[in-house]
N, C-alpha and C positions, 0 to 999 in steps of 0.2 A: 556663114553661119547665118540662119535665119533668126530674126530676133523674137520670133512667136512660134509656139508649137501649139496647134489646135487652139489657138485664139489666146494662149495664155504667155506670158514672157519667158522665153526660154531660159533666161537666168535664173528666175524664180524656180525653175524646175531642177535645173543640174546642179544648184548649189548644195542641195540634199545629198547630192552622192558625195561631194567632197567634205561636207560637214558630219557624215557619218563614218565615211570608209576611212579617212585619215586619223581619227582618233581610234578607229578600232584597229587599224594597223599599228598604231602606237602603242596599245596595249599589247598585241601579239609581239611587237618589238622589245618590248620591256622583258617580258618572260623570256624572249629569244636572248636577250642581253644575261639574263640569269642562268638559264639552263640550255645547255649544249644538246642535250637529248631532245626538248623540245624545238629547238632550233633546226635540227636535222629533220626531224619527223614531220613539223608543221611550217617550217621556212617557205617553202614553196607557196603555200597558201597565203601566209602573212605578206611575203613580197608581192603576191599578185594583187592583193587587197590594197596595197599600198602603191602599186603601178595604176590601179583604176581610179583610185583617190587622187593620185598626181594628175592624171589625165583630166579627171572632172574639175581639179582646180583650174588648170589651164582653160577648159572650155567655160568656166565659171568667170575667168577674167576676162575673156573674148566677149562672152554674151553680156557680162556687166557693162563693159564699155558701151556695147550697142544699147542696152537698156538705157544708159545713162543719158543717151541722145534723145530718148523720149521724155524721161522724167526728172531730168536734172543731176547731177553729181553729186552725192553725198561725200564730202572730203575725206574724213576719217575712214570711212569704209573703202572708198576706192583706193587711199593710199594702202591700206591693210592688203586688199584683194589683188595689188599691184605685185606685192612680195610674197603672197602664200605660194603661187606655184613654183617657185624657185627654191623656197624653205622646203616644200614638198620633193622636190626633184634631189636635192642634198640628203633629206631624210631616205628617200628610196635607194640612193647610190650606196650609204653607208649599211643600211639594212642589208641590201644584196650582197654587199662585200662580207658582212658577218657572216650571212648563210653559206657563202662560199668558202670562208675560211674554216666554219664549223664542219663543213663537209670532209675536210682533209683529216680529221681526227682530233687528238688532244688540243685543249686550249692553250696554246702557247702565250707568250707575253703579248705579242702583236695582237693577236685574236682578242685577248682580255682588253685591250686598250681599245680596239674596235668596239667591244661590246659596251664599253662604258660611253664612248662617243654615240653609239645606237640609242643608249637610253636617253641621253641628255637631248639628241636629234628628236626622238620620240616626244619628250616633254615638250620642247620648243615648238615643234610641229603642232601639237595638240594646243597650247597656249595661243598660238598664231592663229589656229584655225577658230577657237572659241572668240577671240577679239574681233577677228574678220566678220564671223556670223552674227556676234552680238551688235558691233555697230551697224550691220545691214538691217537687222530686225529692228533696231531703234530708229534707224532713218525712216524705216516704214512705217513703224506703228507708233512711235512716240507720241506724236502729234495727235493721233486719234484716240489713244488711251487718255492723254492728257485732257481733251475736250470732252470725254463722254462719262457716264456715271455708270457703276454696275447695275445689273438688272434690275 
């Protein structure tokens, strides 16, 4: 992967997909966990958004490592970014499982347990995405904001 696109850091561009798509999929996943009807009808779209968000998380991790070679390694952000793709994969897998189970028919005990796991995974994924994004934004902007005055 090239570390720049049109002269801009690839990492700065691709992180936005992960930052937007993973929490968006998490919202859909929570509703899927609550409503089997929603899961059956909109599950394919929510699963697709989670898949693209997961791919974006991996691309962000790879491009972040390349970007760090240019600008240095912000410790907290790098550590959070290392884990995010794997958290996203776990979220994606249980989300896909819920949708496949819901398509079978009535929600049995197994499906209800998976629904609870999906809701918890959605909350963890969202929280970790926010932590990762915030630490990256802070590493990029805190020193600038601290050393400038408003308008």
